PAZA-431697 format. One line per field, with one value per residue (C-alpha): residue number from 1; residue in one letter; x, y, z. Coordinates in Angstrom, 1 decimal, padded with zeros to 4 digits, m for minus. Layout:
seq: NUM | ...
type: A | ...
u: X | ...
v: Y | ...
w: Z | ...
END
This chain:
seq: 1 | 2 | 3 | 4 | 5 | 6 | 7 | 8 | 9 | 10 | 11 | 12 | 13 | 14 | 15 | 16 | 17 | 18 | 19 | 20 | 21 | 22 | 23 | 24 | 25 | 26 | 27 | 28 | 29 | 30 | 31 | 32 | 33 | 34 | 35 | 36 | 37 | 38 | 39 | 40 | 41 | 42 | 43 | 44 | 45 | 46 | 47 | 48 | 49 | 50 | 51 | 52 | 53 | 54 | 55 | 56 | 57 | 58 | 59 | 60 | 61 | 62 | 63 | 64 | 65 | 66 | 67 | 68 | 69 | 70 | 71 | 72 | 73 | 74 | 75 | 76 | 77 | 78 | 79 | 80 | 81 | 82 | 83 | 84 | 85 | 86 | 87 | 88 | 89 | 90 | 91 | 92 | 93 | 94 | 95 | 96 | 97 | 98 | 99 | 100 | 101 | 102 | 103 | 104 | 105 | 106 | 107 | 108 | 109 | 110 | 111 | 112 | 113 | 114 | 115 | 116 | 117 | 118 | 119 | 120 | 121 | 122 | 123 | 124 | 125 | 126 | 127 | 128 | 129 | 130 | 131 | 132 | 133 | 134 | 135 | 136 | 137 | 138 | 139 | 140 | 141 | 142 | 143 | 144 | 145 | 146 | 147 | 148 | 149 | 150 | 151 | 152 | 153 | 154 | 155 | 156 | 157 | 158 | 159 | 160 | 161 | 162 | 163 | 164 | 165 | 166 | 167 | 168 | 169 | 170 | 171 | 172 | 173 | 174 | 175 | 176 | 177 | 178 | 179 | 180 | 181 | 182 | 183 | 184 | 185 | 186 | 187 | 188 | 189 | 190 | 191 | 192 | 193 | 194 | 195 | 196 | 197 | 198 | 199 | 200 | 201 | 202 | 203 | 204 | 205 | 206 | 207 | 208 | 209 | 210 | 211 | 212 | 213 | 214 | 215 | 216 | 217 | 218 | 219 | 220 | 221 | 222 | 223 | 224 | 225 | 226 | 227 | 228 | 229 | 230 | 231 | 232 | 233 | 234 | 235 | 236 | 237 | 238 | 239 | 240 | 241 | 242 | 243 | 244 | 245 | 246 | 247 | 248 | 249 | 250 | 251 | 252 | 253 | 254 | 255 | 256 | 257 | 258 | 259 | 260 | 261 | 262 | 263 | 264 | 265 | 266 | 267 | 268 | 269 | 270 | 271 | 272 | 273 | 274 | 275 | 276 | 277 | 278 | 279 | 280 | 281 | 282 | 283 | 284 | 285 | 286 | 287 | 288 | 289 | 290 | 291 | 292 | 293 | 294 | 295 | 296 | 297 | 298 | 299 | 300 | 301 | 302 | 303 | 304 | 305 | 306 | 307 | 308 | 309 | 310 | 311 | 312 | 313 | 314 | 315 | 316 | 317 | 318 | 319 | 320 | 321 | 322 | 323 | 324 | 325 | 326 | 327 | 328 | 329 | 330 | 331 | 332 | 333 | 334 | 335 | 336 | 337 | 338 | 339 | 340 | 341 | 342 | 343 | 344 | 345 | 346 | 347 | 348 | 349 | 350 | 351 | 352 | 353 | 354 | 355 | 356 | 357 | 358 | 359 | 360 | 361 | 362 | 363 | 364 | 365 | 366 | 367 | 368 | 369 | 370 | 371 | 372 | 373 | 374 | 375 | 376 | 377 | 378 | 379 | 380 | 381 | 382 | 383 | 384 | 385 | 386 | 387 | 388 | 389 | 390 | 391 | 392 | 393 | 394 | 395 | 396 | 397 | 398 | 399 | 400 | 401 | 402 | 403 | 404 | 405 | 406 | 407 | 408 | 409 | 410 | 411 | 412 | 413 | 414 | 415 | 416 | 417 | 418 | 419 | 420 | 421 | 422 | 423 | 424 | 425 | 426 | 427 | 428 | 429 | 430 | 431 | 432 | 433 | 434 | 435 | 436 | 437 | 438 | 439 | 440 | 441 | 442 | 443 | 444 | 445 | 446 | 447 | 448 | 449 | 450 | 451 | 452 | 453 | 454 | 455 | 456 | 457 | 458 | 459 | 460 | 461 | 462 | 463 | 464 | 465 | 466 | 467 | 468 | 469 | 470 | 471 | 472 | 473 | 474 | 475 | 476 | 477 | 478 | 479 | 480 | 481 | 482 | 483 | 484 | 485 | 486 | 487 | 488 | 489 | 490 | 491 | 492 | 493 | 494 | 495 | 496 | 497 | 498 | 499 | 500
type: M | I | T | G | D | L | K | S | Q | V | D | K | I | W | E | A | F | W | T | G | G | V | S | N | P | M | S | V | I | E | Q | F | T | Y | L | L | F | I | R | R | I | D | E | K | Q | L | L | E | E | K | K | A | N | M | I | G | G | S | V | E | N | P | V | F | T | E | A | Q | K | E | L | R | W | N | H | F | K | N | M | E | P | E | S | M | F | K | L | F | T | T | T | T | A | K | R | D | M | T | V | F | D | H | L | K | S | L | G | K | K | G | G | V | F | T | E | Y | M | A | G | A | T | F | L | I | S | T | P | R | L | L | D | Q | V | V | Q | M | I | D | K | I | Q | M | D | D | R | D | T | K | G | D | L | Y | E | Y | M | L | S | K | L | A | S | A | G | T | N | G | Q | F | R | T | P | R | H | I | I | K | M | M | V | E | M | T | Q | P | K | K | D | D | V | I | C | D | P | S | C | G | T | A | G | F | M | V | A | A | G | E | Y | I | H | D | N | H | Q | D | W | F | L | E | P | E | F | R | A | H | Y | N | D | K | M | F | N | G | L | E | N | D | P | G | M | V | K | I | A | A | M | N | M | Q | L | H | G | M | E | N | P | Q | L | T | K | V | D | A | L | S | E | E | N | E | I | R | E | K | Y | S | L | I | L | A | N | P | P | F | K | G | S | L | D | Y | D | A | V | E | G | S | I | L | K | M | V | K | T | K | K | T | E | L | L | F | L | G | L | M | L | R | M | L | K | T | G | G | R | C | A | V | I | I | P | D | G | V | L | F | G | S | S | K | A | H | K | Q | I | R | Q | E | I | I | E | K | Q | K | L | E | A | V | I | S | M | P | S | G | V | F | K | P | Y | A | G | V | S | T | A | V | L | L | F | T | K | T | N | S | G | G | T | D | N | V | W | F | Y | D | M | E | A | D | G | Y | S | L | D | D | K | R | S | E | V | K | D | N | D | I | P | D | I | I | E | R | F | H | S | L | T | N | T | E | A | L | E | V | E | E | G | E | A | K | R | A | R | T | D | K | S | F | L | V | P | F | S | E | I | E | E | N | D | W | D | L | S | I | N | R | Y | K | E | I | V | Y | E | E | I | E | Y | A | A | P | S | E | I | I | A | D | I | K | Q | L | D | K | E | R | N | E | A | L | K | Q | L | E | E | L | L | G
u: m002.8 | m004.0 | m002.8 | m004.2 | m002.7 | m003.4 | m007.0 | m007.1 | m005.5 | m008.1 | m011.4 | m009.8 | m009.7 | m013.2 | m014.3 | m012.7 | m014.5 | m017.7 | m017.7 | m016.5 | m019.7 | m018.6 | m021.0 | m022.1 | m019.8 | m019.1 | m018.0 | m015.7 | m014.4 | m013.9 | m012.4 | m010.0 | m009.3 | m008.4 | m005.9 | m004.1 | m003.5 | m002.6 | 000.2 | 000.7 | 001.8 | 003.8 | 005.9 | 006.4 | 007.6 | 010.3 | 011.7 | 012.0 | 013.8 | 016.2 | 016.9 | 017.5 | 019.8 | 022.0 | 022.6 | 022.6 | 019.3 | 016.1 | 012.4 | 010.3 | 006.8 | 006.8 | 003.4 | 004.5 | 006.4 | 008.7 | 006.1 | 003.5 | 005.6 | 003.2 | 000.6 | 002.4 | 001.8 | 005.2 | 004.9 | 001.5 | 001.0 | 003.1 | 001.4 | m001.0 | m004.8 | m006.1 | m003.5 | m003.6 | m007.5 | m006.9 | m004.6 | m007.4 | m009.9 | m008.9 | m006.9 | m004.8 | m002.9 | 000.3 | m001.4 | m004.3 | m005.5 | m005.9 | m004.8 | m008.2 | m007.8 | m004.2 | m005.7 | m008.2 | m006.0 | m003.4 | m005.4 | m003.2 | m000.1 | m001.9 | m002.7 | m006.1 | m007.5 | m007.5 | m008.8 | m012.1 | m011.5 | m013.8 | m016.9 | m014.8 | m016.0 | m013.8 | m016.3 | m013.8 | m015.8 | m013.3 | m009.4 | m009.4 | m010.7 | m009.0 | m005.5 | m006.4 | m006.9 | m003.9 | m001.9 | m003.5 | m002.8 | 000.7 | 001.7 | 000.1 | 003.4 | 003.1 | 006.3 | 004.7 | 002.1 | 000.8 | 000.3 | m001.2 | m003.9 | m004.6 | m005.4 | m007.9 | m009.2 | m010.2 | m011.6 | m013.2 | m014.8 | m016.8 | m019.0 | m021.9 | m024.1 | m023.6 | m026.7 | m028.7 | m030.0 | m029.1 | m025.1 | m023.4 | m019.9 | m018.6 | m017.3 | m013.2 | m012.6 | m015.6 | m013.9 | m010.6 | m012.3 | m013.6 | m010.0 | m008.6 | m010.5 | m010.1 | m006.3 | m005.4 | m003.1 | 000.0 | m001.8 | m005.1 | m007.1 | m009.5 | m012.6 | m015.5 | m018.2 | m019.8 | m016.3 | m017.6 | m014.4 | m012.5 | m012.2 | m012.7 | m009.3 | m007.5 | m007.8 | m006.5 | m003.5 | m002.5 | m003.2 | m000.8 | 002.0 | 001.5 | 001.9 | 003.8 | 006.4 | 008.7 | 006.7 | 007.4 | 011.2 | 009.9 | 009.6 | 007.1 | 004.9 | 005.2 | 003.6 | 001.1 | 000.3 | 000.2 | m001.5 | m003.9 | m004.4 | m007.1 | m010.2 | m013.3 | m016.7 | m019.1 | m021.7 | m021.4 | m018.4 | m017.5 | m017.2 | m014.7 | m012.4 | m012.4 | m011.8 | m008.8 | m007.1 | m007.9 | m005.9 | m003.5 | m002.4 | m002.4 | 000.5 | m001.6 | m000.5 | m002.5 | m005.7 | m008.3 | m011.2 | m014.4 | m017.2 | m020.3 | m023.3 | m022.2 | m025.5 | m026.2 | m025.5 | m022.2 | m020.5 | m019.6 | m016.9 | m017.0 | m014.9 | m011.8 | m011.7 | m009.9 | m011.5 | m014.3 | m014.7 | m018.1 | m021.1 | m023.1 | m026.7 | m029.2 | m033.2 | m032.3 | m035.0 | m034.5 | m036.5 | m035.8 | m034.5 | m031.8 | m030.2 | m027.8 | m029.7 | m027.4 | m027.6 | m031.3 | m031.4 | m029.5 | m031.9 | m034.9 | m035.7 | m035.6 | m034.0 | m030.4 | m028.7 | m029.9 | m028.7 | m025.6 | m025.0 | m025.8 | m023.3 | m020.4 | m020.5 | m020.6 | m017.4 | m015.6 | m012.9 | m013.9 | m011.8 | m012.7 | m013.6 | m015.9 | m016.7 | m019.9 | m022.4 | m025.8 | m029.1 | m030.6 | m033.4 | m031.3 | m030.9 | m034.6 | m036.5 | m039.1 | m039.5 | m038.6 | m035.6 | m034.3 | m034.3 | m033.0 | m029.7 | m029.5 | m029.9 | m027.4 | m024.6 | m025.2 | m025.7 | m023.6 | m020.9 | m019.1 | m020.6 | m018.0 | m019.7 | m022.5 | m021.3 | m024.8 | m024.1 | m026.0 | m028.2 | m026.0 | m022.9 | m024.3 | m025.0 | m025.8 | m026.6 | m028.7 | m030.1 | m030.6 | m029.5 | m026.6 | m024.6 | m021.5 | m021.4 | m018.0 | m018.5 | m016.2 | m017.4 | m016.8 | m019.8 | m019.4 | m020.8 | m018.6 | m020.7 | m020.5 | m020.6 | m021.7 | m020.1 | m022.5 | m021.1 | m023.4 | m021.2 | m022.7 | m020.0 | m017.6 | m015.9 | m018.0 | m020.9 | m024.3 | m025.7 | m025.7 | m022.5 | m020.5 | m018.1 | m015.3 | m015.7 | m014.0 | m016.6 | m015.3 | m015.8 | m013.8 | m010.8 | m012.4 | m014.4 | m011.2 | m009.2 | m011.7 | m013.0 | m009.1 | m009.2 | m011.8 | m009.3 | m007.2 | m008.5 | m006.4 | m008.3 | m011.4 | m011.3 | m010.1 | m012.8 | m012.9 | m012.9 | m015.8 | m017.0 | m017.5 | m019.0 | m022.9 | m025.7 | m025.9 | m022.4 | m021.6 | m020.3 | m021.2 | m021.4 | m024.7 | m024.4 | m025.4 | m028.4 | m029.9 | m029.5 | m031.3 | m034.3 | m035.3 | m035.4 | m031.9 | m032.7 | m029.7 | m031.2 | m028.7 | m032.2 | m033.1 | m030.1 | m029.2 | m030.5 | m031.4 | m031.0 | m033.7 | m032.8 | m035.1 | m036.7 | m038.3 | m040.8 | m042.4 | m045.2 | m048.6 | m049.2 | m045.8 | m046.4 | m049.5 | m048.0 | m045.5 | m047.7 | m049.7 | m046.5 | m045.6 | m049.1 | m048.6 | m045.7 | m047.0 | m049.7 | m047.5 | m045.3 | m048.2 | m049.8 | m046.5 | m046.1 | m049.9 | m048.5 | m045.4 | m047.7 | m050.2
v: 083.1 | 079.8 | 079.2 | 078.2 | 074.9 | 074.2 | 075.2 | 072.5 | 069.7 | 070.1 | 070.6 | 067.1 | 065.5 | 066.7 | 065.3 | 061.9 | 061.5 | 062.6 | 060.6 | 057.7 | 057.7 | 059.6 | 062.9 | 064.7 | 067.7 | 067.1 | 063.6 | 064.4 | 067.2 | 064.5 | 061.4 | 064.2 | 064.9 | 061.6 | 061.1 | 064.3 | 063.9 | 060.4 | 061.8 | 064.6 | 062.3 | 060.5 | 063.4 | 064.4 | 061.3 | 061.3 | 064.7 | 063.6 | 060.2 | 062.4 | 064.8 | 061.3 | 059.7 | 063.0 | 063.0 | 059.2 | 059.1 | 057.8 | 059.0 | 059.7 | 058.5 | 057.9 | 057.5 | 054.7 | 051.8 | 049.4 | 046.7 | 049.3 | 050.9 | 049.6 | 051.7 | 054.8 | 056.7 | 056.9 | 053.3 | 052.0 | 054.9 | 052.8 | 049.3 | 048.1 | 049.5 | 046.2 | 045.7 | 049.3 | 048.7 | 046.4 | 048.2 | 050.6 | 047.7 | 044.6 | 043.1 | 040.2 | 037.6 | 039.5 | 043.0 | 043.5 | 047.3 | 048.7 | 052.2 | 053.8 | 051.7 | 053.2 | 056.3 | 056.2 | 054.9 | 057.2 | 059.5 | 062.9 | 061.9 | 062.8 | 065.8 | 067.4 | 066.1 | 062.4 | 063.1 | 063.5 | 060.6 | 057.7 | 058.0 | 058.3 | 056.3 | 055.2 | 055.9 | 055.0 | 052.1 | 051.0 | 050.2 | 052.2 | 055.5 | 055.2 | 054.7 | 057.7 | 060.0 | 058.8 | 059.6 | 063.1 | 064.2 | 062.8 | 065.4 | 068.3 | 070.3 | 071.3 | 072.6 | 075.4 | 076.6 | 079.1 | 076.6 | 073.7 | 076.4 | 077.6 | 073.9 | 073.4 | 076.5 | 076.3 | 072.9 | 074.0 | 077.0 | 074.1 | 073.2 | 074.2 | 072.3 | 075.2 | 077.4 | 074.5 | 075.3 | 078.9 | 077.9 | 080.0 | 079.8 | 083.0 | 084.9 | 085.2 | 088.9 | 089.7 | 087.6 | 089.7 | 092.8 | 091.7 | 090.4 | 093.5 | 095.7 | 093.7 | 093.5 | 090.3 | 091.0 | 088.9 | 087.7 | 087.2 | 084.2 | 083.9 | 082.1 | 081.0 | 079.4 | 078.0 | 077.9 | 075.7 | 075.0 | 077.6 | 080.2 | 083.0 | 081.5 | 080.6 | 084.5 | 085.7 | 083.2 | 084.6 | 088.3 | 087.7 | 086.0 | 088.8 | 091.6 | 090.2 | 087.5 | 089.1 | 087.5 | 083.7 | 084.2 | 084.2 | 080.5 | 081.8 | 083.1 | 080.0 | 078.0 | 080.1 | 080.4 | 076.6 | 075.4 | 078.0 | 081.1 | 079.6 | 078.1 | 077.0 | 075.1 | 073.4 | 070.4 | 069.2 | 065.9 | 066.2 | 070.0 | 069.5 | 067.4 | 069.7 | 072.6 | 071.0 | 069.9 | 073.3 | 074.8 | 072.2 | 072.9 | 076.4 | 076.1 | 075.9 | 072.6 | 072.2 | 074.5 | 074.0 | 072.4 | 071.2 | 069.3 | 070.8 | 072.3 | 076.1 | 077.0 | 073.7 | 073.1 | 071.4 | 074.7 | 076.1 | 078.7 | 081.7 | 084.9 | 083.1 | 084.8 | 088.3 | 088.2 | 086.5 | 086.3 | 084.7 | 084.5 | 081.9 | 080.2 | 082.5 | 081.9 | 078.8 | 078.5 | 076.4 | 075.1 | 077.1 | 073.7 | 073.4 | 076.7 | 077.3 | 079.1 | 082.0 | 083.2 | 082.9 | 085.3 | 087.8 | 087.6 | 085.3 | 083.9 | 080.8 | 082.7 | 081.5 | 085.0 | 086.5 | 083.5 | 083.6 | 087.2 | 086.4 | 083.8 | 085.6 | 088.3 | 085.5 | 083.9 | 087.2 | 088.2 | 091.9 | 094.2 | 091.5 | 092.6 | 090.8 | 091.0 | 089.2 | 089.0 | 089.4 | 088.9 | 092.7 | 091.7 | 091.6 | 095.6 | 096.6 | 093.8 | 095.2 | 092.1 | 092.3 | 089.9 | 092.2 | 095.3 | 093.4 | 092.2 | 095.7 | 097.2 | 095.1 | 095.7 | 099.6 | 100.6 | 097.8 | 097.3 | 099.3 | 099.3 | 100.5 | 100.4 | 098.9 | 097.8 | 097.1 | 095.0 | 094.5 | 091.7 | 090.0 | 089.2 | 085.8 | 084.9 | 082.3 | 080.6 | 083.6 | 086.8 | 087.8 | 091.4 | 091.1 | 093.7 | 093.6 | 094.4 | 095.1 | 095.7 | 095.6 | 094.1 | 096.1 | 095.1 | 099.2 | 100.8 | 103.0 | 103.6 | 107.6 | 107.3 | 104.3 | 104.3 | 103.1 | 102.5 | 101.7 | 099.2 | 099.2 | 097.1 | 094.5 | 094.0 | 091.7 | 091.6 | 091.2 | 089.0 | 085.0 | 085.1 | 087.2 | 088.1 | 090.2 | 094.2 | 097.6 | 098.7 | 098.1 | 100.0 | 097.7 | 099.2 | 102.4 | 100.9 | 099.3 | 102.6 | 104.6 | 102.6 | 102.8 | 106.6 | 106.7 | 106.2 | 109.1 | 112.3 | 114.1 | 112.2 | 112.5 | 116.3 | 117.0 | 118.1 | 114.8 | 112.8 | 110.9 | 113.4 | 115.8 | 113.8 | 114.3 | 111.6 | 111.7 | 110.0 | 106.4 | 106.7 | 108.8 | 108.7 | 108.6 | 109.8 | 107.0 | 109.5 | 109.6 | 105.6 | 105.6 | 107.7 | 105.3 | 102.5 | 101.1 | 100.5 | 100.1 | 100.1 | 102.5 | 103.6 | 105.1 | 107.5 | 108.3 | 111.1 | 110.5 | 114.0 | 113.8 | 115.6 | 118.7 | 117.8 | 120.8 | 120.6 | 122.7 | 124.5 | 123.0 | 125.6 | 125.2 | 121.3 | 121.8 | 124.2 | 121.3 | 118.8 | 120.9 | 121.5 | 117.9 | 117.3 | 119.8 | 118.4 | 114.8 | 115.8 | 117.8 | 114.3 | 112.6 | 114.9 | 114.8 | 111.0 | 111.0 | 113.5 | 110.8 | 107.6 | 109.5
w: 071.2 | 069.5 | 066.3 | 063.0 | 062.6 | 066.6 | 065.7 | 063.0 | 064.9 | 067.9 | 064.8 | 063.7 | 066.9 | 067.2 | 064.3 | 065.0 | 068.0 | 066.4 | 063.6 | 066.0 | 067.7 | 071.1 | 069.7 | 072.9 | 073.4 | 077.0 | 076.7 | 073.7 | 076.4 | 078.8 | 076.7 | 075.4 | 078.8 | 080.0 | 076.9 | 077.3 | 081.0 | 080.4 | 078.1 | 080.5 | 083.7 | 081.4 | 079.9 | 083.4 | 084.7 | 081.4 | 082.5 | 085.7 | 084.9 | 082.9 | 085.7 | 088.0 | 085.6 | 085.0 | 089.0 | 089.3 | 091.8 | 091.3 | 090.5 | 094.1 | 094.0 | 090.3 | 088.7 | 086.8 | 088.1 | 086.1 | 086.3 | 084.7 | 081.6 | 079.3 | 080.7 | 079.5 | 076.9 | 075.2 | 074.8 | 073.8 | 071.3 | 069.3 | 069.4 | 067.1 | 067.5 | 068.7 | 071.4 | 072.6 | 073.1 | 075.2 | 077.2 | 077.9 | 078.4 | 079.3 | 082.4 | 082.1 | 084.4 | 084.4 | 084.4 | 087.0 | 085.7 | 082.6 | 081.6 | 082.5 | 086.0 | 086.8 | 086.2 | 088.5 | 091.3 | 091.4 | 093.8 | 095.0 | 093.1 | 090.1 | 091.3 | 091.8 | 088.4 | 089.8 | 093.1 | 091.0 | 088.6 | 090.8 | 088.3 | 085.0 | 082.3 | 079.2 | 076.4 | 073.0 | 071.7 | 068.4 | 068.5 | 065.4 | 066.9 | 069.8 | 067.9 | 065.6 | 068.6 | 070.3 | 067.3 | 066.8 | 070.4 | 070.1 | 067.5 | 069.2 | 070.0 | 074.1 | 074.9 | 077.0 | 079.5 | 077.1 | 074.1 | 076.7 | 078.0 | 074.7 | 073.4 | 075.9 | 076.1 | 072.3 | 072.9 | 075.6 | 073.6 | 071.5 | 074.4 | 072.2 | 075.0 | 077.1 | 077.9 | 080.0 | 083.1 | 083.3 | 082.6 | 080.0 | 079.3 | 079.9 | 077.3 | 078.0 | 076.8 | 079.5 | 082.3 | 081.0 | 082.1 | 085.1 | 086.0 | 085.1 | 086.8 | 090.2 | 089.7 | 091.3 | 094.3 | 095.1 | 098.7 | 097.3 | 098.0 | 094.9 | 094.5 | 092.2 | 093.7 | 090.5 | 088.9 | 085.5 | 083.7 | 085.8 | 083.1 | 085.7 | 088.1 | 084.6 | 083.5 | 087.2 | 087.2 | 083.1 | 084.4 | 087.0 | 084.9 | 082.3 | 084.9 | 087.8 | 086.4 | 089.4 | 092.1 | 090.7 | 091.9 | 095.3 | 096.9 | 099.3 | 096.5 | 094.3 | 096.8 | 097.3 | 093.9 | 093.3 | 096.9 | 097.9 | 095.8 | 093.7 | 094.7 | 092.8 | 094.0 | 091.4 | 091.6 | 088.7 | 088.8 | 085.1 | 085.0 | 088.2 | 086.5 | 083.0 | 085.8 | 087.5 | 083.7 | 082.9 | 085.6 | 085.7 | 082.0 | 082.7 | 085.4 | 088.2 | 089.9 | 093.2 | 092.9 | 095.5 | 093.8 | 095.8 | 094.6 | 096.4 | 095.9 | 097.3 | 098.4 | 100.7 | 104.3 | 103.2 | 102.2 | 105.4 | 104.2 | 105.9 | 105.1 | 104.0 | 099.9 | 099.5 | 095.7 | 094.4 | 090.7 | 089.1 | 087.0 | 089.0 | 087.5 | 086.7 | 086.6 | 089.0 | 091.8 | 094.8 | 097.7 | 101.0 | 102.6 | 100.2 | 101.1 | 103.7 | 106.6 | 107.2 | 103.1 | 104.1 | 106.5 | 104.2 | 101.5 | 102.0 | 098.3 | 096.0 | 093.0 | 092.7 | 091.2 | 094.7 | 097.0 | 095.1 | 096.2 | 099.7 | 099.8 | 098.1 | 100.7 | 103.5 | 102.2 | 101.4 | 104.1 | 105.5 | 102.7 | 100.1 | 097.1 | 094.4 | 090.5 | 089.7 | 086.6 | 087.1 | 085.3 | 084.7 | 086.5 | 090.1 | 089.3 | 089.2 | 090.7 | 093.3 | 095.0 | 099.0 | 098.4 | 095.4 | 097.5 | 100.4 | 098.6 | 097.1 | 100.2 | 102.0 | 099.1 | 098.8 | 102.4 | 104.1 | 101.8 | 099.4 | 096.0 | 093.8 | 089.8 | 087.8 | 083.9 | 082.3 | 079.1 | 075.7 | 075.3 | 072.9 | 075.3 | 075.6 | 072.2 | 070.8 | 074.0 | 075.0 | 074.8 | 078.4 | 079.3 | 082.1 | 084.4 | 086.4 | 089.8 | 091.9 | 095.6 | 098.5 | 102.0 | 104.7 | 106.7 | 107.6 | 104.6 | 102.3 | 099.1 | 098.6 | 094.9 | 092.7 | 089.0 | 086.1 | 082.6 | 079.8 | 077.1 | 074.2 | 072.3 | 073.5 | 069.8 | 068.7 | 066.5 | 069.2 | 067.0 | 067.1 | 065.0 | 067.4 | 064.8 | 065.7 | 065.1 | 065.6 | 068.1 | 071.9 | 075.1 | 077.1 | 077.2 | 078.2 | 080.8 | 082.3 | 082.1 | 083.7 | 086.3 | 087.5 | 087.4 | 090.3 | 092.7 | 091.2 | 092.6 | 090.2 | 087.2 | 089.2 | 088.7 | 085.3 | 082.6 | 081.4 | 084.3 | 085.7 | 088.5 | 085.5 | 083.1 | 082.5 | 082.9 | 078.9 | 078.8 | 078.7 | 082.5 | 085.4 | 089.3 | 091.1 | 094.4 | 097.5 | 098.8 | 094.9 | 094.8 | 098.4 | 097.1 | 094.5 | 096.3 | 096.2 | 092.0 | 090.3 | 087.0 | 084.5 | 083.0 | 086.2 | 085.9 | 082.8 | 080.9 | 077.2 | 074.5 | 072.2 | 068.9 | 068.3 | 064.8 | 062.7 | 060.4 | 057.5 | 058.1 | 056.9 | 054.5 | 053.0 | 052.9 | 051.1 | 048.7 | 047.7 | 047.3 | 044.5 | 043.1 | 042.7 | 041.5 | 038.7 | 037.7 | 037.6 | 035.3 | 033.0 | 033.1 | 032.1 | 029.5 | 027.6 | 027.6 | 026.1 | 023.0 | 022.5 | 022.5 | 020.3
END
């Protein structure tokens, strides 16, 4: 949990960038990320050097050699602003690279983050701003994974420019809900094919830390967690760098991040992942030429929200699970492609749940209505009943302010969803099988959905109870009006007498 002090420190860093001329939110995040990484790699080497001194050895594959010591955070942070700035911007006869050049030259030695540094640009334009930001970052306590992760997540929450091109920063409590519903397993290979800042993968990692600390005692699991468990695809090079830093600060040392358009021919991944968590771009449209052929065979459309569903089915292993956010239109759209992808998921796979969310969930970025689909790839059907839940509150006001409120359906959603696998829980009076169509959640059989042309809109199945209102008879209403008129006339007469 981020503290008020840490928030204040980040706010001051953001304000320093802003007043120093770096005003684009994405640029602020990138420049902050570069400096944070420089500090992080130096601190990691300092730790390795202490260990080496204790046992009398030396550091293997150091990020900084002895000749490069002035490029290290613990050295230049104490320099005068002008001298520090030259280290970032100017080479000399004795020093053939800047701090920034060194950062870009590290390659795999610096972890997944530096693999995507080729196009990085240093945008801090004055010695004063660089010194100001370095000193503020240096004061931040970053002793543990939680603090580092919370710090970066709070910085990312300031991406007020989100919401362009149909891409919205997914609320963290919605991500957490989806992770808790899918409950990542020990051997899962997790993917987000439109990973953005890697929020879903970070939340999956946090879930494992919070619920399965004992797994980390096993070397085999630690290797799986660090190198294979988390996989992200992202087309935006700036986002890839941010995702890499976000994951590394949350303790995922070597996530598999790929800069690629997930829907294109470049992405050849098939049947690789056991869990997909995603919020793919909405409202996008692509030419058929830009989309990989096997996806179009499953769902021939130009709409990205439908294409991504086809992609996820291709990328999942048989038995793999998926939790994905979709716009409401996917649930009831009447086009051939809409019906085609819904029929594929319901009839040929196993659709487990449809959670309709209120339209304010993505405010202030957008008022779009969305839902969460949860399904398992079987290639042999298996949908007996689909569980619907009508989420009315998510713990925050549904206006642009998104202030915290008491009403919150999410705990109930998680609890009821997991009761679906418990036969005894299904049969009890308050169990899901016993709930009426007037309740927030209920089950709908496969046959009924098929009869409704694969429509998944909750309003198609939910029953609304209207309260009967009884009105007085017309004669009684007329008598009441006459009585009121009589009383009014008497009151006017008394007033006239008083004034006369």
